PQR file of N, CA, C, O and H, with PARSE charges and radii, in Angstrom:
ATOM      1  N   UNK A   1     -96.189 -14.063  52.242 -0.4000 1.5000
ATOM      2  CA  UNK A   1     -97.219 -15.054  52.402 -0.0000 2.0000
ATOM      3  C   UNK A   1     -98.330 -14.526  53.296  0.5500 1.7000
ATOM      4  O   UNK A   1     -99.511 -14.667  52.979 -0.5500 1.4000
ATOM      5  N   UNK A   2     -97.945 -13.911  54.425 -0.4000 1.5000
ATOM      6  CA  UNK A   2     -98.941 -13.477  55.388 -0.0000 2.0000
ATOM      7  C   UNK A   2     -98.399 -12.290  56.171  0.5500 1.7000
ATOM      8  O   UNK A   2     -97.256 -12.313  56.627 -0.5500 1.4000
ATOM      9  H   UNK A   2     -96.986 -13.797  54.682  0.4000 1.0000
ATOM     10  N   UNK A   3     -99.206 -11.267  56.327 -0.4000 1.5000
ATOM     11  CA  UNK A   3     -98.887 -10.145  57.207 -0.0000 2.0000
ATOM     12  C   UNK A   3    -100.044 -10.035  58.176  0.5500 1.7000
ATOM     13  O   UNK A   3    -101.199  -9.917  57.765 -0.5500 1.4000
ATOM     14  H   UNK A   3    -100.135 -11.248  55.957  0.4000 1.0000
ATOM     15  N   UNK A   4     -99.735 -10.075  59.470 -0.4000 1.5000
ATOM     16  CA  UNK A   4    -100.784 -10.096  60.480 -0.0000 2.0000
ATOM     17  C   UNK A   4    -100.345  -9.302  61.687  0.5500 1.7000
ATOM     18  O   UNK A   4     -99.209  -9.438  62.140 -0.5500 1.4000
ATOM     19  H   UNK A   4     -98.797 -10.171  59.804  0.4000 1.0000
ATOM     20  N   UNK A   5    -101.230  -8.472  62.218 -0.4000 1.5000
ATOM     21  CA  UNK A   5    -100.963  -7.731  63.443 -0.0000 2.0000
ATOM     22  C   UNK A   5    -102.003  -8.149  64.473  0.5500 1.7000
ATOM     23  O   UNK A   5    -103.174  -7.783  64.366 -0.5500 1.4000
ATOM     24  H   UNK A   5    -102.153  -8.361  61.851  0.4000 1.0000
ATOM     25  N   UNK A   6    -101.569  -8.924  65.482 -0.4000 1.5000
ATOM     26  CA  UNK A   6    -102.530  -9.378  66.501 -0.0000 2.0000
ATOM     27  C   UNK A   6    -102.930  -8.236  67.423  0.5500 1.7000
ATOM     28  O   UNK A   6    -102.172  -7.288  67.628 -0.5500 1.4000
ATOM     29  H   UNK A   6    -100.619  -9.222  65.569  0.4000 1.0000
ATOM     30  N   UNK A   7    -104.118  -8.341  67.965 -0.4000 1.5000
ATOM     31  CA  UNK A   7    -104.609  -7.349  68.909 -0.0000 2.0000
ATOM     32  C   UNK A   7    -104.009  -7.499  70.293  0.5500 1.7000
ATOM     33  O   UNK A   7    -104.078  -6.571  71.098 -0.5500 1.4000
ATOM     34  H   UNK A   7    -104.734  -9.111  67.798  0.4000 1.0000
ATOM     35  N   UNK A   8    -103.417  -8.661  70.586 -0.4000 1.5000
ATOM     36  CA  UNK A   8    -102.787  -8.903  71.886 -0.0000 2.0000
ATOM     37  C   UNK A   8    -101.686  -9.939  71.711  0.5500 1.7000
ATOM     38  O   UNK A   8    -101.556 -10.526  70.636 -0.5500 1.4000
ATOM     39  H   UNK A   8    -103.361  -9.415  69.931  0.4000 1.0000
ATOM     40  N   UNK A   9    -100.899 -10.170  72.742 -0.4000 1.5000
ATOM     41  CA  UNK A   9     -99.820 -11.153  72.696 -0.0000 2.0000
ATOM     42  C   UNK A   9    -100.391 -12.555  72.530  0.5500 1.7000
ATOM     43  O   UNK A   9    -101.510 -12.833  72.962 -0.5500 1.4000
ATOM     44  H   UNK A   9    -101.005  -9.694  73.615  0.4000 1.0000
ATOM     45  N   UNK A  10     -99.618 -13.435  71.903 -0.4000 1.5000
ATOM     46  CA  UNK A  10    -100.050 -14.819  71.728 -0.0000 2.0000
ATOM     47  C   UNK A  10     -98.844 -15.735  71.797  0.5500 1.7000
ATOM     48  O   UNK A  10     -97.705 -15.287  71.661 -0.5500 1.4000
ATOM     49  H   UNK A  10     -98.710 -13.209  71.553  0.4000 1.0000
ATOM     50  N   UNK A  11     -99.098 -17.031  72.010 -0.4000 1.5000
ATOM     51  CA  UNK A  11     -98.016 -18.005  72.121 -0.0000 2.0000
ATOM     52  C   UNK A  11     -97.922 -18.935  70.916  0.5500 1.7000
ATOM     53  O   UNK A  11     -96.895 -19.583  70.714 -0.5500 1.4000
ATOM     54  H   UNK A  11    -100.022 -17.395  72.120  0.4000 1.0000
ATOM     55  N   UNK A  12     -98.977 -19.006  70.121 -0.4000 1.5000
ATOM     56  CA  UNK A  12     -98.932 -19.901  68.968 -0.0000 2.0000
ATOM     57  C   UNK A  12     -99.772 -19.335  67.834  0.5500 1.7000
ATOM     58  O   UNK A  12    -100.618 -18.462  68.027 -0.5500 1.4000
ATOM     59  H   UNK A  12     -99.811 -18.480  70.285  0.4000 1.0000
ATOM     60  N   UNK A  13     -99.513 -19.856  66.662 -0.4000 1.5000
ATOM     61  CA  UNK A  13    -100.215 -19.405  65.468 -0.0000 2.0000
ATOM     62  C   UNK A  13    -100.418 -20.605  64.561  0.5500 1.7000
ATOM     63  O   UNK A  13     -99.486 -21.378  64.339 -0.5500 1.4000
ATOM     64  H   UNK A  13     -98.826 -20.566  66.505  0.4000 1.0000
ATOM     65  N   UNK A  14    -101.616 -20.768  64.038 -0.4000 1.5000
ATOM     66  CA  UNK A  14    -101.908 -21.820  63.067 -0.0000 2.0000
ATOM     67  C   UNK A  14    -102.153 -21.149  61.726  0.5500 1.7000
ATOM     68  O   UNK A  14    -102.911 -20.183  61.635 -0.5500 1.4000
ATOM     69  H   UNK A  14    -102.373 -20.139  64.219  0.4000 1.0000
ATOM     70  N   UNK A  15    -101.515 -21.658  60.700 -0.4000 1.5000
ATOM     71  CA  UNK A  15    -101.671 -21.125  59.358 -0.0000 2.0000
ATOM     72  C   UNK A  15    -102.079 -22.267  58.450  0.5500 1.7000
ATOM     73  O   UNK A  15    -101.517 -23.359  58.537 -0.5500 1.4000
ATOM     74  H   UNK A  15    -100.900 -22.443  60.774  0.4000 1.0000
ATOM     75  N   UNK A  16    -103.035 -22.033  57.591 -0.4000 1.5000
ATOM     76  CA  UNK A  16    -103.525 -23.060  56.691 -0.0000 2.0000
ATOM     77  C   UNK A  16    -103.411 -22.576  55.252  0.5500 1.7000
ATOM     78  O   UNK A  16    -103.678 -21.412  54.953 -0.5500 1.4000
ATOM     79  H   UNK A  16    -103.491 -21.146  57.520  0.4000 1.0000
ATOM     80  N   UNK A  17    -103.017 -23.473  54.374 -0.4000 1.5000
ATOM     81  CA  UNK A  17    -102.910 -23.162  52.953 -0.0000 2.0000
ATOM     82  C   UNK A  17    -103.558 -24.287  52.154  0.5500 1.7000
ATOM     83  O   UNK A  17    -103.366 -25.458  52.483 -0.5500 1.4000
ATOM     84  H   UNK A  17    -102.800 -24.418  54.617  0.4000 1.0000
ATOM     85  N   UNK A  18    -104.319 -23.962  51.116 -0.4000 1.5000
ATOM     86  CA  UNK A  18    -104.949 -25.022  50.329 -0.0000 2.0000
ATOM     87  C   UNK A  18    -103.953 -25.808  49.477  0.5500 1.7000
ATOM     88  O   UNK A  18    -104.272 -26.895  48.994 -0.5500 1.4000
ATOM     89  H   UNK A  18    -104.475 -23.011  50.848  0.4000 1.0000
ATOM     90  N   UNK A  19    -102.753 -25.264  49.293 -0.4000 1.5000
ATOM     91  CA  UNK A  19    -101.776 -25.927  48.433 -0.0000 2.0000
ATOM     92  C   UNK A  19    -100.359 -25.705  48.955  0.5500 1.7000
ATOM     93  O   UNK A  19     -99.579 -24.989  48.327 -0.5500 1.4000
ATOM     94  H   UNK A  19    -102.495 -24.382  49.685  0.4000 1.0000
ATOM     95  N   UNK A  20    -100.009 -26.315  50.107 -0.4000 1.5000
ATOM     96  CA  UNK A  20     -98.655 -26.110  50.622 -0.0000 2.0000
ATOM     97  C   UNK A  20     -97.623 -26.738  49.684  0.5500 1.7000
ATOM     98  O   UNK A  20     -97.822 -27.842  49.177 -0.5500 1.4000
ATOM     99  H   UNK A  20    -100.642 -26.896  50.617  0.4000 1.0000
ATOM    100  N   UNK A  21     -96.533 -26.030  49.462 -0.4000 1.5000
ATOM    101  CA  UNK A  21     -95.488 -26.526  48.564 -0.0000 2.0000
ATOM    102  C   UNK A  21     -94.351 -27.082  49.413  0.5500 1.7000
ATOM    103  O   UNK A  21     -93.667 -26.335  50.111 -0.5500 1.4000
ATOM    104  H   UNK A  21     -96.372 -25.133  49.874  0.4000 1.0000
ATOM    105  N   UNK A  22     -94.154 -28.392  49.349 -0.4000 1.5000
ATOM    106  CA  UNK A  22     -93.100 -29.024  50.144 -0.0000 2.0000
ATOM    107  C   UNK A  22     -91.727 -28.521  49.718  0.5500 1.7000
ATOM    108  O   UNK A  22     -91.498 -28.153  48.565 -0.5500 1.4000
ATOM    109  H   UNK A  22     -94.710 -28.999  48.782  0.4000 1.0000
ATOM    110  N   UNK A  23     -90.832 -28.519  50.687 -0.4000 1.5000
ATOM    111  CA  UNK A  23     -89.438 -28.110  50.521 -0.0000 2.0000
ATOM    112  C   UNK A  23     -89.280 -26.628  50.202  0.5500 1.7000
ATOM    113  O   UNK A  23     -88.252 -26.223  49.660 -0.5500 1.4000
ATOM    114  H   UNK A  23     -91.018 -28.817  51.623  0.4000 1.0000
ATOM    115  N   UNK A  24     -90.286 -25.808  50.529 -0.4000 1.5000
ATOM    116  CA  UNK A  24     -90.124 -24.358  50.417 -0.0000 2.0000
ATOM    117  C   UNK A  24     -89.847 -23.817  51.812  0.5500 1.7000
ATOM    118  O   UNK A  24     -90.434 -24.280  52.790 -0.5500 1.4000
ATOM    119  H   UNK A  24     -91.122 -26.137  50.970  0.4000 1.0000
ATOM    120  N   UNK A  25     -88.959 -22.845  51.903 -0.4000 1.5000
ATOM    121  CA  UNK A  25     -88.569 -22.279  53.192 -0.0000 2.0000
ATOM    122  C   UNK A  25     -89.163 -20.886  53.335  0.5500 1.7000
ATOM    123  O   UNK A  25     -89.148 -20.089  52.398 -0.5500 1.4000
ATOM    124  H   UNK A  25     -88.483 -22.469  51.109  0.4000 1.0000
ATOM    125  N   UNK A  26     -89.683 -20.611  54.518 -0.4000 1.5000
ATOM    126  CA  UNK A  26     -90.314 -19.322  54.816 -0.0000 2.0000
ATOM    127  C   UNK A  26     -89.699 -18.744  56.082  0.5500 1.7000
ATOM    128  O   UNK A  26     -89.383 -19.484  57.013 -0.5500 1.4000
ATOM    129  H   UNK A  26     -89.695 -21.259  55.279  0.4000 1.0000
ATOM    130  N   UNK A  27     -89.528 -17.430  56.123 -0.4000 1.5000
ATOM    131  CA  UNK A  27     -89.005 -16.747  57.303 -0.0000 2.0000
ATOM    132  C   UNK A  27     -90.146 -16.266  58.177  0.5500 1.7000
ATOM    133  O   UNK A  27     -91.221 -15.920  57.686 -0.5500 1.4000
ATOM    134  H   UNK A  27     -89.784 -16.828  55.366  0.4000 1.0000
ATOM    135  N   UNK A  28     -89.901 -16.248  59.475 -0.4000 1.5000
ATOM    136  CA  UNK A  28     -90.833 -15.667  60.444 -0.0000 2.0000
ATOM    137  C   UNK A  28     -90.194 -14.374  60.927  0.5500 1.7000
ATOM    138  O   UNK A  28     -89.140 -14.406  61.562 -0.5500 1.4000
ATOM    139  H   UNK A  28     -89.028 -16.529  59.874  0.4000 1.0000
ATOM    140  N   UNK A  29     -90.817 -13.238  60.636 -0.4000 1.5000
ATOM    141  CA  UNK A  29     -90.305 -11.934  61.034 -0.0000 2.0000
ATOM    142  C   UNK A  29     -91.224 -11.328  62.081  0.5500 1.7000
ATOM    143  O   UNK A  29     -92.446 -11.405  61.957 -0.5500 1.4000
ATOM    144  H   UNK A  29     -91.673 -13.212  60.120  0.4000 1.0000
ATOM    145  N   UNK A  30     -90.651 -10.732  63.102 -0.4000 1.5000
ATOM    146  CA  UNK A  30     -91.424 -10.068  64.155 -0.0000 2.0000
ATOM    147  C   UNK A  30     -91.131  -8.580  64.107  0.5500 1.7000
ATOM    148  O   UNK A  30     -90.014  -8.167  63.798 -0.5500 1.4000
ATOM    149  H   UNK A  30     -89.658 -10.669  63.204  0.4000 1.0000
ATOM    150  N   UNK A  31     -92.136  -7.782  64.414 -0.4000 1.5000
ATOM    151  CA  UNK A  31     -91.968  -6.339  64.367 -0.0000 2.0000
ATOM    152  C   UNK A  31     -92.257  -5.854  62.967  0.5500 1.7000
ATOM    153  O   UNK A  31     -93.051  -6.464  62.251 -0.5500 1.4000
ATOM    154  H   UNK A  31     -93.044  -8.118  64.666  0.4000 1.0000
ATOM    155  N   UNK A  32     -91.637  -4.783  62.570 -0.4000 1.5000
ATOM    156  CA  UNK A  32     -91.892  -4.231  61.249 -0.0000 2.0000
ATOM    157  C   UNK A  32     -93.224  -3.495  61.231  0.5500 1.7000
ATOM    158  O   UNK A  32     -93.850  -3.295  62.272 -0.5500 1.4000
ATOM    159  H   UNK A  32     -90.992  -4.287  63.152  0.4000 1.0000
ATOM    160  N   UNK A  33     -93.648  -3.099  60.045 -0.4000 1.5000
ATOM    161  CA  UNK A  33     -94.925  -2.397  59.934 -0.0000 2.0000
ATOM    162  C   UNK A  33     -95.530  -2.652  58.566  0.5500 1.7000
ATOM    163  O   UNK A  33     -94.828  -3.005  57.618 -0.5500 1.4000
ATOM    164  H   UNK A  33     -93.140  -3.262  59.199  0.4000 1.0000
ATOM    165  N   UNK A  34     -96.837  -2.470  58.474 -0.4000 1.5000
ATOM    166  CA  UNK A  34     -97.551  -2.653  57.216 -0.0000 2.0000
ATOM    167  C   UNK A  34     -98.713  -1.670  57.165  0.5500 1.7000
ATOM    168  O   UNK A  34     -99.253  -1.275  58.199 -0.5500 1.4000
ATOM    169  H   UNK A  34     -97.407  -2.183  59.244  0.4000 1.0000
ATOM    170  N   UNK A  35     -99.088  -1.283  55.958 -0.4000 1.5000
ATOM    171  CA  UNK A  35    -100.249  -0.425  55.795 -0.0000 2.0000
ATOM    172  C   UNK A  35    -101.485  -1.292  55.635  0.5500 1.7000
ATOM    173  O   UNK A  35    -101.401  -2.380  55.065 -0.5500 1.4000
ATOM    174  H   UNK A  35     -98.650  -1.604  55.118  0.4000 1.0000
ATOM    175  N   UNK A  36    -102.612  -0.842  56.117 -0.4000 1.5000
ATOM    176  CA  UNK A  36    -103.853  -1.598  55.996 -0.0000 2.0000
ATOM    177  C   UNK A  36    -104.768  -1.321  57.169  0.5500 1.7000
ATOM    178  O   UNK A  36    -104.530  -0.398  57.948 -0.5500 1.4000
ATOM    179  H   UNK A  36    -102.681   0.041  56.579  0.4000 1.0000
ATOM    180  N   UNK A  37    -105.815  -2.118  57.296 -0.4000 1.5000
ATOM    181  CA  UNK A  37    -106.768  -1.921  58.387 -0.0000 2.0000
ATOM    182  C   UNK A  37    -107.143  -3.242  59.028  0.5500 1.7000
ATOM    183  O   UNK A  37    -107.052  -4.295  58.396 -0.5500 1.4000
ATOM    184  H   UNK A  37    -106.008  -2.868  56.663  0.4000 1.0000
ATOM    185  N   UNK A  38    -107.560  -3.189  60.265 -0.4000 1.5000
ATOM    186  CA  UNK A  38    -108.111  -4.321  61.016 -0.0000 2.0000
ATOM    187  C   UNK A  38    -107.157  -5.488  61.221  0.5500 1.7000
ATOM    188  O   UNK A  38    -107.612  -6.608  61.453 -0.5500 1.4000
ATOM    189  H   UNK A  38    -107.634  -2.334  60.779  0.4000 1.0000
ATOM    190  N   UNK A  39    -105.849  -5.264  61.143 -0.4000 1.5000
ATOM    191  CA  UNK A  39    -104.886  -6.303  61.501 -0.0000 2.0000
ATOM    192  C   UNK A  39    -104.526  -7.290  60.411  0.5500 1.7000
ATOM    193  O   UNK A  39    -103.473  -7.921  60.506 -0.5500 1.4000
ATOM    194  H   UNK A  39    -105.479  -4.355  60.955  0.4000 1.0000
ATOM    195  N   UNK A  40    -105.339  -7.459  59.385 -0.4000 1.5000
ATOM    196  CA  UNK A  40    -105.003  -8.350  58.280 -0.0000 2.0000
ATOM    197  C   UNK A  40    -104.873  -7.490  57.040  0.5500 1.7000
ATOM    198  O   UNK A  40    -105.739  -6.661  56.761 -0.5500 1.4000
ATOM    199  H   UNK A  40    -106.194  -6.946  59.308  0.4000 1.0000
ATOM    200  N   UNK A  41    -103.797  -7.682  56.293 -0.4000 1.5000
ATOM    201  CA  UNK A  41    -103.485  -6.789  55.193 -0.0000 2.0000
ATOM    202  C   UNK A  41    -103.454  -7.527  53.864  0.5500 1.7000
ATOM    203  O   UNK A  41    -102.905  -8.624  53.767 -0.5500 1.4000
ATOM    204  H   UNK A  41    -103.093  -8.355  56.519  0.4000 1.0000
ATOM    205  N   UNK A  42    -104.039  -6.926  52.854 -0.4000 1.5000
ATOM    206  CA  UNK A  42    -103.986  -7.484  51.513 -0.0000 2.0000
ATOM    207  C   UNK A  42    -103.119  -6.568  50.664  0.5500 1.7000
ATOM    208  O   UNK A  42    -103.396  -5.375  50.547 -0.5500 1.4000
ATOM    209  H   UNK A  42    -104.485  -6.035  52.934  0.4000 1.0000
ATOM    210  N   UNK A  43    -102.060  -7.132  50.066 -0.4000 1.5000
ATOM    211  CA  UNK A  43    -101.103  -6.362  49.272 -0.0000 2.0000
ATOM    212  C   UNK A  43    -100.558  -5.153  50.038  0.5500 1.7000
ATOM    213  O   UNK A  43    -100.630  -4.027  49.548 -0.5500 1.4000
ATOM    214  H   UNK A  43    -101.835  -8.102  50.161  0.4000 1.0000
ATOM    215  N   UNK A  44    -100.010  -5.383  51.244 -0.4000 1.5000
ATOM    216  CA  UNK A  44     -99.555  -4.248  52.052 -0.0000 2.0000
ATOM    217  C   UNK A  44     -98.222  -3.683  51.571  0.5500 1.7000
ATOM    218  O   UNK A  44     -97.468  -4.343  50.856 -0.5500 1.4000
ATOM    219  H   UNK A  44     -99.952  -6.298  51.643  0.4000 1.0000
ATOM    220  N   UNK A  45     -97.953  -2.456  51.976 -0.4000 1.5000
ATOM    221  CA  UNK A  45     -96.596  -1.933  51.907 -0.0000 2.0000
ATOM    222  C   UNK A  45     -95.958  -2.359  53.218  0.5500 1.7000
ATOM    223  O   UNK A  45     -96.393  -1.928  54.286 -0.5500 1.4000
ATOM    224  H   UNK A  45     -98.566  -1.919  52.557  0.4000 1.0000
ATOM    225  N   UNK A  46     -94.943  -3.193  53.153 -0.4000 1.5000
ATOM    226  CA  UNK A  46     -94.392  -3.824  54.347 -0.0000 2.0000
ATOM    227  C   UNK A  46     -92.965  -3.371  54.573  0.5500 1.7000
ATOM    228  O   UNK A  46     -92.147  -3.377  53.653 -0.5500 1.4000
ATOM    229  H   UNK A  46     -94.589  -3.543  52.285  0.4000 1.0000
ATOM    230  N   UNK A  47     -92.669  -2.978  55.807 -0.4000 1.5000
ATOM    231  CA  UNK A  47     -91.309  -2.695  56.242 -0.0000 2.0000
ATOM    232  C   UNK A  47     -90.901  -3.860  57.133  0.5500 1.7000
ATOM    233  O   UNK A  47     -91.511  -4.086  58.178 -0.5500 1.4000
ATOM    234  H   UNK A  47     -93.333  -2.973  56.555  0.4000 1.0000
ATOM    235  N   UNK A  48     -89.879  -4.596  56.728 -0.4000 1.5000
ATOM    236  CA  UNK A  48     -89.500  -5.838  57.394 -0.0000 2.0000
ATOM    237  C   UNK A  48     -89.138  -5.634  58.861  0.5500 1.7000
ATOM    238  O   UNK A  48     -88.573  -4.612  59.250 -0.5500 1.4000
ATOM    239  H   UNK A  48     -89.384  -4.412  55.880  0.4000 1.0000
ATOM    240  N   UNK A  49     -89.483  -6.636  59.655 -0.4000 1.5000
ATOM    241  CA  UNK A  49     -89.099  -6.675  61.057 -0.0000 2.0000
ATOM    242  C   UNK A  49     -87.822  -7.479  61.211  0.5500 1.7000
ATOM    243  O   UNK A  49     -87.030  -7.595  60.276 -0.5500 1.4000
ATOM    244  H   UNK A  49     -89.943  -7.466  59.338  0.4000 1.0000
ATOM    245  N   UNK A  50     -87.630  -8.029  62.392 -0.4000 1.5000
ATOM    246  CA  UNK A  50     -86.448  -8.817  62.713 -0.0000 2.0000
ATOM    247  C   UNK A  50     -86.741 -10.297  62.506  0.5500 1.7000
ATOM    248  O   UNK A  50     -87.771 -10.802  62.953 -0.5500 1.4000
ATOM    249  H   UNK A  50     -88.273  -7.935  63.152  0.4000 1.0000
ATOM    250  N   UNK A  51     -85.833 -10.987  61.829 -0.4000 1.5000
ATOM    251  CA  UNK A  51     -86.035 -12.419  61.593 -0.0000 2.0000
ATOM    252  C   UNK A  51     -85.995 -13.163  62.921  0.5500 1.7000
ATOM    253  O   UNK A  51     -85.021 -13.066  63.668 -0.5500 1.4000
ATOM    254  H   UNK A  51     -84.996 -10.577  61.466  0.4000 1.0000
ATOM    255  N   UNK A  52     -87.059 -13.906  63.208 -0.4000 1.5000
ATOM    256  CA  UNK A  52     -87.162 -14.690  64.428 -0.0000 2.0000
ATOM    257  C   UNK A  52     -86.724 -16.125  64.176  0.5500 1.7000
ATOM    258  O   UNK A  52     -85.995 -16.710  64.976 -0.5500 1.4000
ATOM    259  H   UNK A  52     -87.850 -13.984  62.601  0.4000 1.0000
ATOM    260  N   UNK A  53     -87.172 -16.688  63.060 -0.4000 1.5000
ATOM    261  CA  UNK A  53     -86.850 -18.072  62.710 -0.0000 2.0000
ATOM    262  C   UNK A  53     -87.236 -18.301  61.254  0.5500 1.7000
ATOM    263  O   UNK A  53     -87.716 -17.394  60.574 -0.5500 1.4000
ATOM    264  H   UNK A  53     -87.765 -16.213  62.410  0.4000 1.0000
ATOM    265  N   UNK A  54     -87.021 -19.518  60.793 -0.4000 1.5000
ATOM    266  CA  UNK A  54     -87.529 -19.913  59.491 -0.0000 2.0000
ATOM    267  C   UNK A  54     -87.988 -21.356  59.590  0.5500 1.7000
ATOM    268  O   UNK A  54     -87.670 -22.054  60.553 -0.5500 1.4000
ATOM    269  H   UNK A  54     -86.631 -20.254  61.345  0.4000 1.0000
ATOM    270  N   UNK A  55     -88.731 -21.795  58.599 -0.4000 1.5000
ATOM    271  CA  UNK A  55     -89.175 -23.180  58.578 -0.0000 2.0000
ATOM    272  C   UNK A  55     -89.304 -23.632  57.128  0.5500 1.7000
ATOM    273  O   UNK A  55     -89.512 -22.827  56.220 -0.5500 1.4000
ATOM    274  H   UNK A  55     -88.989 -21.228  57.817  0.4000 1.0000
ATOM    275  N   UNK A  56     -89.175 -24.945  56.940 -0.4000 1.5000
ATOM    276  CA  UNK A  56     -89.337 -25.546  55.634 -0.0000 2.0000
ATOM    277  C   UNK A  56     -90.567 -26.446  55.682  0.5500 1.7000
ATOM    278  O   UNK A  56     -90.707 -27.277  56.579 -0.5500 1.4000
ATOM    279  H   UNK A  56     -89.007 -25.598  57.678  0.4000 1.0000
ATOM    280  N   UNK A  57     -91.441 -26.272  54.725 -0.4000 1.5000
ATOM    281  CA  UNK A  57     -92.651 -27.091  54.665 -0.0000 2.0000
ATOM    282  C   UNK A  57     -92.219 -28.520  54.349  0.5500 1.7000
ATOM    283  O   UNK A  57     -91.589 -28.774  53.323 -0.5500 1.4000
ATOM    284  H   UNK A  57     -91.327 -25.596  53.997  0.4000 1.0000
ATOM    285  N   UNK A  58     -92.564 -29.452  55.244 -0.4000 1.5000
ATOM    286  CA  UNK A  58     -92.135 -30.839  55.082 -0.0000 2.0000
ATOM    287  C   UNK A  58     -93.282 -31.779  54.733  0.5500 1.7000
ATOM    288  O   UNK A  58     -93.052 -32.918  54.327 -0.5500 1.4000
ATOM    289  H   UNK A  58     -93.075 -29.246  56.078  0.4000 1.0000
ATOM    290  N   UNK A  59     -94.498 -31.313  54.888 -0.4000 1.5000
ATOM    291  CA  UNK A  59     -95.645 -32.162  54.604 -0.0000 2.0000
ATOM    292  C   UNK A  59     -96.931 -31.389  54.796  0.5500 1.7000
ATOM    293  O   UNK A  59     -96.920 -30.167  54.946 -0.5500 1.4000
ATOM    294  H   UNK A  59     -94.685 -30.388  55.218  0.4000 1.0000
ATOM    295  N   UNK A  60     -98.029 -32.103  54.791 -0.4000 1.5000
ATOM    296  CA  UNK A  60     -99.335 -31.465  54.958 -0.0000 2.0000
ATOM    297  C   UNK A  60     -99.401 -30.732  56.296  0.5500 1.7000
ATOM    298  O   UNK A  60     -99.986 -29.652  56.380 -0.5500 1.4000
ATOM    299  H   UNK A  60     -98.038 -33.095  54.669  0.4000 1.0000
ATOM    300  N   UNK A  61     -98.808 -31.308  57.341 -0.4000 1.5000
ATOM    301  CA  UNK A  61     -98.716 -30.653  58.646 -0.0000 2.0000
ATOM    302  C   UNK A  61     -97.239 -30.437  58.943  0.5500 1.7000
ATOM    303  O   UNK A  61     -96.456 -31.386  58.945 -0.5500 1.4000
ATOM    304  H   UNK A  61     -98.334 -32.186  57.272  0.4000 1.0000
ATOM    305  N   UNK A  62     -96.860 -29.192  59.193 -0.4000 1.5000
ATOM    306  CA  UNK A  62     -95.489 -28.860  59.561 -0.0000 2.0000
ATOM    307  C   UNK A  62     -95.533 -28.105  60.871  0.5500 1.7000
ATOM    308  O   UNK A  62     -96.150 -27.043  60.950 -0.5500 1.4000
ATOM    309  H   UNK A  62     -97.497 -28.420  59.192  0.4000 1.0000
ATOM    310  N   UNK A  63     -94.889 -28.632  61.907 -0.4000 1.5000
ATOM    311  CA  UNK A  63     -94.827 -27.972  63.200 -0.0000 2.0000
ATOM    312  C   UNK A  63     -93.508 -27.230  63.310  0.5500 1.7000
ATOM    313  O   UNK A  63     -92.461 -27.751  62.926 -0.5500 1.4000
ATOM    314  H   UNK A  63     -94.388 -29.495  61.843  0.4000 1.0000
ATOM    315  N   UNK A  64     -93.560 -26.018  63.832 -0.4000 1.5000
ATOM    316  CA  UNK A  64     -92.383 -25.188  63.989 -0.0000 2.0000
ATOM    317  C   UNK A  64     -92.217 -24.857  65.457  0.5500 1.7000
ATOM    318  O   UNK A  64     -93.152 -24.373  66.094 -0.5500 1.4000
ATOM    319  H   UNK A  64     -94.410 -25.595  64.144  0.4000 1.0000
ATOM    320  N   UNK A  65     -91.026 -25.115  66.004 -0.4000 1.5000
ATOM    321  CA  UNK A  65     -90.760 -24.816  67.411 -0.0000 2.0000
ATOM    322  C   UNK A  65     -91.809 -25.389  68.343  0.5500 1.7000
ATOM    323  O   UNK A  65     -92.176 -24.745  69.325 -0.5500 1.4000
ATOM    324  H   UNK A  65     -90.266 -25.509  65.486  0.4000 1.0000
ATOM    325  N   UNK A  66     -92.304 -26.598  68.054 -0.4000 1.5000
ATOM    326  CA  UNK A  66     -93.309 -27.213  68.924 -0.0000 2.0000
ATOM    327  C   UNK A  66     -92.631 -27.736  70.183  0.5500 1.7000
ATOM    328  O   UNK A  66     -91.478 -28.166  70.147 -0.5500 1.4000
ATOM    329  H   UNK A  66     -92.005 -27.122  67.256  0.4000 1.0000
ATOM    330  N   UNK A  67     -93.356 -27.696  71.295 -0.4000 1.5000
ATOM    331  CA  UNK A  67     -92.797 -28.165  72.569 -0.0000 2.0000
ATOM    332  C   UNK A  67     -93.614 -29.290  73.108  0.5500 1.7000
ATOM    333  O   UNK A  67     -93.305 -29.822  74.175 -0.5500 1.4000
ATOM    334  H   UNK A  67     -94.293 -27.347  71.324  0.4000 1.0000
TER
END
């Protein structure tokens, strides 16, 4: 769905999709590597990182690990 390499550490991430599909589950992986430039990759060759968590889209707004 998304491969992103931030330029610095961060505590939260907002992702937007024009057509979220309810009841679909997505994994959050940290680490790994991808080919591309400028931190955002289109059709990258991706080497998976470590699974951090997963989430299921429950509606138009889905919060994950919110505090």
